[in-house]
N, C-alpha and C positions, 0 to 999 in steps of 0.2 A: 922613248920610255916605254915600259911594258903596259899593255892594255889592263893589267890587274889593277892599277892604280886609278884608272878612268879619270885622269885629270881633265879639267875643262881647258878650253882654249884661251888664247890671250885676250880675246874680246870678253871672256867672262870675267877676267880680273879687273876690268875697267868698269864694272857695274857700280851702281851707287853703294855707298858704305851703310846706307840705312836699310838695306835689304836684309832679311832675316837669314839665318843659317838654314840651309836645306840638306837634309841627309839624303844621300844618293843611294838608292836601293836597286841593286842589279836585277836584271830580267832573267828568270830561269827558262831553260828551253822547255818547250811544250811537248815535243815528241818523246815519248817514253822509250827507254832502252836505246836511245841514240847516243852513239859514241863518236865523238869528233874531236877535232882540235880546238873547238870553241869552248871546252870545259874550263878553260881559264876565265871565262866571263863570269862564272859563279863565284861569288865572294864567299869566303869561308871566315869565320870568326874564331880565333884561337883564344880559348879560356884558360886562365891560369889554374894549376892544380890546387892552389890554396883556396880559391873561390869555390871550386867543385867540392872540396872537402868541407868547407864551411856551409854550403848549401845542404849537404847531406845531413850534417849535425843538426842544423836549425829545423830542417824539415822533420826529422824524427822527434825532435823536441815538441814541435806543434801537434804531431800525432799523439804523443803522450798526453798532452793537455787535453785534447779532444776526447781520448779514452777515459781520462779521469772524470770528465763530466758525465759520461755514460756508464762508468763503473765497469767497463769491459776489461776484466783483469787478464783474460787470455790474450788479447791483442796487445795490452800493456806489457805483459811479460815478454812476448816476442819482440816488440818494439824496443824495450830496454836492452835485451840481448844484442839487437842490431846496433843500438846507440853506443854500447860499449865497444863493439868492434870498430864502428866507424870512427869514434873518437880516438881509439887507439892509432888508427892510421893517420888522423889529422893532428896528433900531438906534435910532431916535428914542425908543423907549419903554424900552428896556434900558439903554442906555449913557448917556443924558442925565442920569438921576438919579444913578447911581453914578459917573459920569465915567470909567469904564474898562470893558474888556471882562470879562464874568463869567467866573469860573474854570471853570465846567462847560464853557464853550465852548472856552476854551483847553485844557482837559484833553482834550476831544474831538479838537482839531486835533492836538495833540502825540502822542496815541495812534495816530491815523491816520498821521501821519508815520512813526512808529517801526514800525508794522505793514507800511506799504508799502515801507520801505527794507529790513526784514528779508526780505520776500518777493522783492524785487528782487535781493538779494545771493545768495539761494539759487537758483543756476542750474539745479540738478537738479530742484527743484521747479517752476520755470517751465517746463521741458521737459515735465513731466507734465501741466501745465495744457492745457485746450483752447485753440484758437486764439483764440476769442472772449474767454475769461477773460484770456488773455495780453495781447491788445490792450486790453482794459479796464484792466488793471493798468498798462500804459505810459501810457495816457491819464490815468488817475487820478494817477499819480505826477507827471506834467507839471503838470496843473491844481492839484494840491495844493502843489507847490513854489512856483508863481506866486502862489497865494492866500495862502500862509502868509508871504510877505514883508511883507504889510501888518501882520501881527501879530508880526513876528520878535522885537522887543524885549520885548513883554508875554510871548510864549511862553518866552523864555530866563528872564525873572524867575520865571515860574510853575515852570519846571523847577528852578531854584536853591532856591526855597521848598519845593518837593516833596521835593527830596533832603534838605534840613535837617529837615523834619518827619517824614520816613520814609513808607513806604507807607501809604496810606489804605485803610480797609476800604470795603466796598460800603455799609455803614450810614452811614459818614461822608459818602460821596458823595451818598447820598439826602437826608441831612439838609442838605447844602450846597445841593442843588437846591430842597428845599422851602423853605428859608429865602429863597433867591433869589426863588422864586416869590411869597412873601408880600410881598416888597418891591416886586415888580412890579405887584401888584394895586391898582387904583384903587378906592377906596371911595366916591367922590362920586357917589352915586346920587340920582336924582331922587325925588320923592314917589311919582310914578305908578309907578316901576319897582321900588320896595321892596316885597318880600313881607311878609306878616303873620305874626307869631308870637304866640301867646296865652301871656302870662306871668302867672302867679297870684302875687299878693303881698298880703299882709294889710295892709301899712302904706300901700300906693299905691292911689289910685283910678284909674279909666279916664281921668280928665282929666290925670293926670300924664304920660301918654305923648301927647306932641303930635308927630305926624308932620310937620306943616307948618311947625313952628318952625324957626329958624335956628341953633339951639344945636347946636354941634359935639359936645357930649357925648351928646346924644340920637341924632344921626346916626351916630356911631361905636358906640354901644351895641348897636342893633338890626340895623342893616344889616351891620356887620362880622361879626355872628355868623352870618348867612346866607351872605355871600360867602366867608368863610373855612371855611365848613362842609366844603368838599371837602378841605381839608388838615388842619383841626383837629378835626373831629368825632369821629374815632375815636382820638385820642391826647390825653393830658393836656396841659394848657397849660404851657409853659415847659419841655417836655422837651428841646428843642434846647439851652437854657441848661444843663440838667442834664447832658447828654451832653458838651457842650463843657467843663464844669467837671470832670467825671470825667477826660477826656482830659488837660486841664492838670495835674490832681493826679497821674495816673499818670506823666506826663512828668517832673514835679518829683521824684517818688519815685525814678524811675530814675536821674536826675542825682545825687540825694542818696546813693543806694547806690554809684554809681561813685565819688563823691568819698570816701566812707567806706572802700571797698575800697582805693583808692589810697593813702589816709593810713595804713591798716593795713599795706600792703605796704611803704611807705617806713620804717615803724618796724621791721618784721620783717627777718630776715636773708635769707630766701628770696627768689626772683624771681617777679614776677607775670607770668602768661601769659594773653594775651588770646585768648579762643576765639570762634568764630562761634556764632550761636544755633542751636538745634535740639536733637535728642535726643543723648544721650551715646552715643559709640560703644563705650565700654567696657561689657562685660556681666558682671555679678558672678556668681560661682559659685553663689550662692543662687538665682538665676533659672533655672538649668539643673537643679540637683539640690537636694534638701532638705538640711538642715544636717547631720543625723545619718545620711544615707544613705551606705552603703559603696559606693565606685566601684569596679567591676570591669570587666573587658573586655566581658562580656555587657550590663551596664547601659549602658555607654558606647555600644556598638554599637546597642543598641535606641534610644537617644536619637538616634544618627546616621540610623537608618532612619526615625525619625519626621520628621526634618528633610528626609530625601530624599523622603518621601511628598509634600511640598508642591512638589516640583520640577516645573516645567512647568504649574502652575496659573495662573489668570488674575491673581490679585492677590498673587502672591508677590513679595516684595522680594528680588531677586537679591543686591544688595550686602549686605543684612542676612544672607542665607543664608551668604554667604562668610565673614562676621564670626563667625557661629555655629560653622561648621566650624573656624575657626582657634582659636576659644576651646575647643572640644572637643579639638583638637590639644594646646593648652597644658596642659589638664586631664590628658590621657593621659600626657604627658611628666612632669608633676609627680607623678602617682601610680605612675610606672614601669610601665605596662601593657605595654610590650614594643614592639619595632620593627614587629611585624606590624599591630598596631592602628593605629600611625602611618601605615603604608602604606595601609590602608584608608581612613583619613580624608584623606590626601593625594590619593588617587584620587577621592574625593568633591569636594575642592577643585578639581581639575582639571576635573571634569564642570561644576561651577558656574561656572568661568571660561569655559568654552565657551558655557554658557547665558546669560551676562551680556550677549552680543550678541543683541539680540532679532531682528535681520534676518539671516537665513541667507546671503543673497546678498552682504552687505556684509562688509567685512574688519573684523578686530578692531582695536581701538585700540592704539597702540603701548605705552602703559603696561600694559595687560592682557596683551599679547604677551609682554613682557619677563618679567612675573611668571609667565606660564604656562611659560615656558622654564626659569626657575629652579626652580619647584615640581616639574616633570617631571624635571629633572636630579637634584634632591635624592632624589626618589622612586626613580629608577633605582639611585642609590647604595645606598639601604636595601634594595632588591630584591636587588642583587648581594652585599650583606653577609650575606644569609640563604641558606644553601646549600640547604635543603629547603623551597621554597615554590612553590605552584602558583597562578597567577592565570589563571583561566579564566572565559570569560562564560557557559558553560552550567551553572554551578554554582548550586543554589538558596541562598536566604539561610539556611536552617536547617541546611545542610551545611557552613558555613564553620567553620574551625578556627583559633583564635588563641592556644590555650594551649600545645599540645605539637606537635612535628613528626610527620608532615609538615603544614605549615601550608597551609591552603586559603582562598583569597579569591575572591570573585566580582568579575570584571573582565576587562580585555583590554588589555595593554600595546601590542599591535600596532595595535589600533583607535585608541588615543590618538595613536600615532606617525603613522598615516595621516591623521588629522584635523589634526594639527600641520603635516604636509607640505602638505596642501591649503590650509590657512590661510596658510602661507608664500608660496605661489604666488599666492593671492588678494591678499595685501597688495602684492605686486609689480606685479600687474595694475592696481591702483587708484592706485599712485603716479604721479606725473609722471615719465616716463621720461628727462627732461632735467634733473631737479632733483637736489639733493644728498641729498633724502630717499630717492630710489631707491637711491643708493650706500649709504646707511646701512642700509637694509633688506636689500640684498644682502649685506652683511657678516654678517647673522644666519645665513647658510648655514653658516658654520663652526660655529656652536652646534647647528644641526640636524644636521650631519654627525657631531658628537660624540655626539649622542643616538642616532643610527643606529647607531653603533658599540657603544654600551652595550646597546641593544636586541638586537643580534646576539649579544652574549655570553649574554644571558639566553635567547634563543630556541634557541641551540645546545645548551642542556642537555637539551631534549626531542626535538629533531630532528624536529619535526612537518613533514611534507611540504607540505601545503597552506599552512600559515602561513609557512613559510620561502619559499615561491614568491612570496607577496604581499610578504614583506619584501624579498626579493632584487629584485623589480621596483621597489620604492622606491629601492633602492640604485643600480640601473641608471639610473633617470631623473635622478639627481643626477651622473652621470659620462659618459653616452654622448655628450653634445654638447661635451665639453671636449677640447682638444687636449693630447696628452702628448708633450712633446719627447723623452722617453726612448725612445719608439718609433722616432723618426728616428735617434737616436744609436745604437740597437741595430741598425738597418739598416746603418748605416755601420761597425759594428764597434767603436764607442767603448765600448759596454756589452755584457757577456757575454749569451748567448742565454738562460741561465736566469734572468735578472734579471726580476723581477716588474713588468711593465708594466700599463697599463690594458687593453690587448688581451688578455693572458692572464687577467686578473681578470674582464673581460667574458665571455670564453669559458667560464670555470668556472661563473659565476653563470647564464648562459643554458642552459648544458647541464644544469644541475640543473633548471631550470624546464621544459626540453623533456621530461625523463624523469617528474617528479612532477606536472605540471600536469594537473588533471582537468577544467578548464573549456574551455580552448582559446583564450580571449580573452588570457590572460596570455602564452600561448606565441607568439601572433601579435605582441604588443607586444614581447616580448623579442627575437624574430628580426629585427623591423624596427629595434630600437635597435642590435643588433649590426651589422647591414648598414650603418646610418648611421655607427657608429663605425669600421668598416673603410674606408668611403669617405672619411671625414675624414682618415685617415692614409694615403691613396692606395694602399691594399690593393685594387686594382681587381678582380683576378681572384678573391680570396676573397669579396668583397662580391657580384660578379655570380653566382658560382656558388650562393652561399647564397640569393640572391634567386630564382634559377631553380628551385632545389630546393624552395622554400617554396610555390610556386604560388599565392601570395597575389594575384597580378595577375588570376587567373581568378575570384575570388570577393570581391574587395574592395568591389564596389558593393553587395553585401548586408550589409556589416559596419556597426557603429555609427559615429557621427560621429567620436568620438575616435580610433577606429582608422584611419578614412580620413584624418584630419589627419596622424597619425604616418606614414602610407603616402606622403602627398604630400611631407611633409618628407624622408623617406628617398629618393624619387626625385629630388628637387632636389639633394641631396647626391651621389647617384649621378651625375647629369649633370655636376656640377662635377668629380668625380673623373675621370670618362672624358675630360673635356676636358683636365684636367691631364696625363693620361697620353697624350694625343694621339689618342684614339679619337673622331673627330669624329662619325661616324654614330651611335654609342652615346649620345653627349652629346646629340645632336639628338633622338633617339628618347625619351630620358628627360625632356627638357624641352618637348617639343612640346605636349602636352596641357595643361600648366600655363600656358605662355604664350598659346597660341592661344585658350584659353578666355576671355580678357579679365577674369578674376576670380582672378588669381593671389594677390593680397593675402588674399582671403577663403579660398581653398583652403589656404593655408599657415597660417591663423588668425592673421594679422598685422594684422587690421583688418577693418572692415565696409565693404563697397562699397555707396555710395549710388547706387541706380539710378533712373533717371528713370521716373517713372510707377509706381513701386513703393513703398508705404508699408508699413513694418513696424509691428506692433502693440508696445506697451510690453514685454509679456512675452516676445515673440520676440527683441526687441533686448536685453534683460537676459540671456536664455539664450545668445545669440551672444557677447555680451561675456564671459560666463564661459568660453567656449571658447578665447578668445584666449591666445596664448603669451606669456610675459614678454619684455620688450624685449632682454634680453641673449641671447635664444635666437632672435632673428629673423634671417632671411636678408636680404641686401641685394637688393632687387628689381631695381635697375639692373644689378647684376652678373649675376643670372640672365638678364635680358633681353639683355645684351650677349653673353654666352656663347652664347645661342641664336642670336642674329643672326649672329655670327661663324661658328658652326657651319653655319648655313644657307647663308651666303656661300660657304664652302669646299666645299659640296656643290651649290649651285644654279648657280653660274657655269661650272663644267665641263659640267654637264648641259645648260645653255643652248647652250654651244658645240657639243656633240655633236648636239643636235636643234634646230639653229637654223632649219631650213627644214621642220620637222615641225609642221603646223598643229594637231595634236591631242595635243601632248606634255603630260604631266602636271606638276603643280607639286609640288616636294618641300616647300617651306614657303610657305603662303599669306600669313603675316604678313610674310616678307621680300619676297615678290613684290609686295605692296601697297605696301610702303615704296619699292621701287624704281620702280614705275610712277608713284607720286605725285611722285617727284622728276623723272621724265622728262617729266611734264606741265607742269612749271614752266618758264616762258620764260627766266627769270634765276635762276641758282644761285650764290649767293655761297660764301665759305669756310665749311666745316662748323663748327658750334658744338656742337650737341648730340651725345649718343652715337649716336643713330640716324643723324644726318647724316654722322658719321665712317664708320659701317659702309657707308652707301650710296656714299660717295665712294671707299672703298676697293674695293668691288665693281666700280665702273666702271673703276678702274685695273686691277683683276685681270682684267677682261674683255678689256682691250687687251694683256695680257701684261706689264704694268709692275709687277713685283712689289715694287720698291723704293718706288715711290709708294704701293702698297697697305700696306706695311709702316709707312711714316711716318704713314699715316692711322690706323692701328690702334694703334700704340705711339708715344705722344707724351706730353708732360707733363699735358695735360688728361685724357687717357684714363688715364694712370697714377694720377693723383689720385682719379679716380671709381671705377676698376675694379681695375686690375692691382695696386695696392699693398695690396689686401685679401688677397691670397694670401701664404702663409707664405714661399715661396721665389720672389721676384720675378724674379731673373735667370734661374732655371730656366724660369719661365713664359714669359718673353720668348723664350728660345732655342726652346721649343717652338712658340710662335706663328710665329716666322720660318720654321722648318722646314716647318710646315704650309702657310704661304702660298707658299713656293717650290714645293712639290710640287703645289699646286693651280694655280699659274701655269704650270708645266711641262705639266701635262695640258691646260689651256686652250689653250696655244700649239699643242701637237700636233693637237688636235681641230679648231682653227680654220684653221691653215695647213699641215697635213700634206700635203694633196693638191697643194700647189705643189712640193714636193720629190720627187726621185726617191730620194734617200738623205740621211741626216742623220748626222753624226758624233756619237758619244756624248760625245767630249771637248768638242765645241762646246756641246753641251747643258750639260754639267757646268760649263763656264766661264760660259755665259750666265746660269745660274740659281745659281751658286755653290753646287753640290751636289757631293758626292763621287761618284765614278764608279759605285761599287757601288750607291748610292741611285738614280742615274739609271737604271742597268740594271735593278734591281728594279722601279722604277716603270713602265718601258716594258714589261717582261714581263707585269706585272699588266694593263696596258691591252690588250695583245695577246690575253691569256688570256680576258679579258671581252669580246672582240670589239667593242671600242670604237674600235680603230685598225686598219685593214687594212695590216699591215706584218709584217716578220720582222727578227730581230736577228741580225747576223753577229758572233759573239763574237770571231773571230779579228781581224777588221779594225776591231772596235769601231764597226760601222756599223748603222744602222736603215734598212732597205730598205723603201720605201713600195710598195704595189701599187695598180694602177689600177682595181681592181674597184669601188671606191666611185665614186658620182656626183660630178660637179662641181656647184658651186652653181647653174649655169645649167640643168643637166639636173634638178636637184632642183626648182627653180622651175617648169620646163616640166612635170614630172610632177604637181606640185600643181595647175597650171593645167588639164590634161587631166582629173584627177580631179574638180575642181569642174565642168567642163563636162559630163562624164558624169553627174554627180549632178543637175544642173539638167535634162538631157535626159530622164533617167528620171522626174523629178518632173512634167515637162510631159506625157509620155506617160500617166502615170497620171490626170492631170486630164482629158486628152482621152478617155480610155477611160470615165471615169465620165460624161462629158457625152454620148457616143455610145452608151452602154449596151453596148459591145463588151467584155465583161468578160474573154472568153477569149483576147484578143490578148495575146501574151507569156506565156500560162499554160503548164501542162505538157502534155506530148505526148499523154498518154492522154485528157485532157479535150478536146483539139483532135480526136482521132479520133471522139469522140462528138458532135461539133459537126454539126448537121443541114444539109445542102445545101452542105457545104464539102469540097473535096478538097485534101489537104495534100501537098506535095512537100518532099523533103529535099535540100537543096544544102549545099555546103561551100565556105567562102571560103578565101582564101589563108592566112589566119592560123590555119585549123584550127578555127574556130568553126562550129557547126551552126546553120542557119537554117531556119525553117519558113515556107512561103509558102501562103497560102489562095487558091484559085481557084474560080470559080463552075462 
């Protein structure tokens, strides 16, 4: 017999039957690169192609599952492509025998489909991905959807059976894979490929094992032991069947218990309540305290401190902690431990509700937010019911007093209110500003305002200056941007002067902060909010004087970002107030930096400007989003830009008329000048459509002295809808605009055509521009005083007498031409001097005196200019 089989001798067959089976391992040759006839001693194992295909498929599936945990979409995509290719090769060996796609493969496809769809739906998560990962996710989603169409029916059947059987454990999945692998292995090995095992048996001789026979029993007895050794060697035979039987028995037992409970419920009078699986949410009293233990306030507070010590730790169950605090509260009320102990526990509940949100930058869930408001409201009611109670954050735990007054508790009501206020604005920022959810969340401001009023009652008991400053600033932030109609009624005389309006309340709160603030930052915010509130109600002079006295414009660039945002918002409101009052120059100066910067949205904290060639980091973007203002506090950017352009038009057009022939005149508004020049460069100009086009068309009409056409361009239905209807008093705003346009048109007319007239009647000007005579008289006097027009006013005859001292347009052009020629002449002389090295020509007189070999003579021209001539 060949040495390949390495059979033992006859003596080996006579060993005891109790001896275990020993797997004979051949010895490999030690010498490298040795080629001899002894190569037959090396035993080779022939693996079936079905097993190889199976291992390739299962190995790729394991890799896909590991990549899913890491969210490595690049590797997952390439592995999925390899899986489809390998499975296509393995289909003849896997599917033909069973007649269907194996479950482990369907499970892999369904899990991948669910995983990819979940990632694709998470838009924030996709934004955090790298570009390569995001591209791989999109490519994988497309390929997976296309590939799964071939298995759509089988995947649906698998999902239905999976839902009926319930979730499978990892051990069940492994058993399924192993059983599938056993079915796939082919055991038809040839005699030359079969390994040898020595089996000791006392009843059988060595002739009973015939490797070359065609008996199926002999082939399946020895070869199967080795081929299945990979799956069956380390586990007992029939374990799959046992596990399956155990699962079936457990399922039958559960069904039997359900039927039994249902039958008992039908017989009983009570109602059966179906609950979800999991731990019971009710905590028995014995789990917190022993049965015979006397529950006092000290014992309960010590237990509370024990629970609070787990706060913030890594594996603390926050929901379970809230339940424990609620259970302690029930125990305290059941044992009548007093209101002060209940307040202490409720403060702990509030802290745990804040901690339930793991991400500080994300807003709280609506259900937790509602619960937080309710708990804090009840806590404030309990605090106000106790007259002598002190809640301070600098009190140690061993100094707390719960038994007798004065009661002392460690905590801070004001800090809780500040966190609730910050959480309220955070929820508004994360809501869609055009959805109903934003309106629902905005209604919670009523509840927050009630909490602020209750906290004020508590803080006024102690009258602490720094704490009241912090509290008053919270109160100011909720009222400074709101328009109070009672202020307007009070100006009209409809309400008495001593009536409490928002202006008076803001004045009291801000004055308290001005006196008692020790930091300086609160004072700056308070004064900016008060200026904003005055400007909102058109108190221009009060707002302007307060702004000039604060001197914030001198040091605002050194302030923090939040203060700068408040400053920019105040300047925008000041500009609107100045324009409503007809102060065009002040409106332009307030808005010029915001509009000309090109980042008005970002400066007002109303959005992030996406700049070309500039990429923000994820952390930077999150911080900037936290600075944004809620939508109901936003300015209309089109309104601000329109007010700025109209103000620039009313200033720039008369200035252009006065300095038409001045080649070096300055620009009042660069933004308006660019809009005007871009319109002039166009060959064809149609009717205006956008807001900017309306302003440019109005400027051209104003430049020609046609104030009616200018008014029609500024005030029309389209502009009303976009801009002017956003003001409180639209008719008053229209009247102010018409008056400003008439005055600017009058000024432009006089500066453009004044040199043509010897005298102009004031009555003619009044009728031409539909202004009152006193308005015309006052405006002309201002032009004469500012030396913009060379004229005098005859008050007796109501005439404007023009003086001829000013140049005509031809004289002005000639003067410009002469200046340019002289400039070019001087430039040419300098170049000539550099080339001829005659540096002292045209120099000063003393240097010419020291010039060697030259004699200078002094002559005088007709114009009185002294000239120096050099002679040899």
